[in-house]
N, C-alpha and C positions, 0 to 999 in steps of 0.2 A: 500630181500623180504619177506614182512610179509605174512602168510597164514596161514587160520586158519581152519583146516582139518574136524571142525565139524560143517564148513561152507558149504553147497550142490554149492553155486556157484564154491566156491575156488577149490571143488572135480570136478566138469566139468568142467573146467579149465586145472586142470591136469589129465583129461582126465579118474577118475576114476570111473565117471557116463556118459554114454554114451550121446551124443546131436549132432545133425545137425550142424556144425562147414560150420560157412561164412566166417569167418575169423580169424586169427589167428597173433601173433606177439609176439616179449618179453613183451609187457606192456599192451596189448589185447586181448579177447577173445571175441569174437562173435559168436552169435548161434540162430537158431530159437527157437522164443517161444512155447511152448508144448500148451499152452493154447490163441492160436492169435485172439487179438481182430480187427484184419483188415488182408486182404490175405496176406500182407507180414506185420511180424512184428518180429522183430531182438532183442535180449539182446546185448547190450553190457558192457563187465565187465571189469574192469582193473583186470589184474592177483595179482596186489598188496592185501590182505585183505584192505578193506576200509566198514567201517560199512555204513555211507552214505554220502551225501553230506555237511550235517551238521559238521563230522567231519575232512571234505578238510581242509590241513594246503596249506602255500606258497608250500611247496616244491612239491604238488600235482596240481601243474599249468599244466607243461606238460605232463600229463595223461590224465588231466580235455579236454585237448585242442586235443589231442590225441582222445580220445575218440567220439569226434565231428565230426574230420575231417574221422573219420571209417564211420561213418554214413553219410557221405556227399557221400564217395565214395561207400560204397552198396548201396545208394541209385542211385548213378549213373548205377554201374551193375547191377541193378535189374529193372532196365527201372521207374523209378519212376516220370517222366520227368512232370508230372502234378501236381508233391507236396508231402509231407510227413510231418511227427508231428515228434517230437522228445521231448520225454519226462523223467525226472528224477523225480519220486515219493522222497519225502523222510521223515522220521519219519509217525507215527502213522497216524496221521490226514492229512497228505496228498498223504496216500494211498500206503506207502511202508511194502511189505510183504515179503521179505528177506532181511538179515539185511546184504547186501554185495551189496555195488554203482552198482546200473547199469542204462541205459541207455536204453529205449525201442526208436526203431525206427518202427512208423507206415508206411503203403501206400496202394496203390492200391485202394484207396476208396475215396469220398469225408466226409472229416472228419468237424463234426459237432462243434459249441461254441456255449454256453460253453461247456465244456468237461464234467463237473461233478455236 
């Protein structure tokens, strides 16, 4: 598994930087966002360092699906019964600020549209 030890999200997944863990398994790690944009705001990351969705290859299909399944499970567990939003920002123009693929799960309030 590829890990970049200069990556803040790799360090969080490795337990080197404290986080509020919401879910963890061999493929993904989920934790509470430290700057939440909704009452519930989780980040779900692959344990393998992957810079962005633009860099995903065919062999990443399983982890990409697992990230989305984890989002659905967390939404159920945290009572987001009225709905939630799942977002992956990709690249500078897409609003990605950390160069490690991450999925945002936001809920607990009405999400406006368009978002940006």
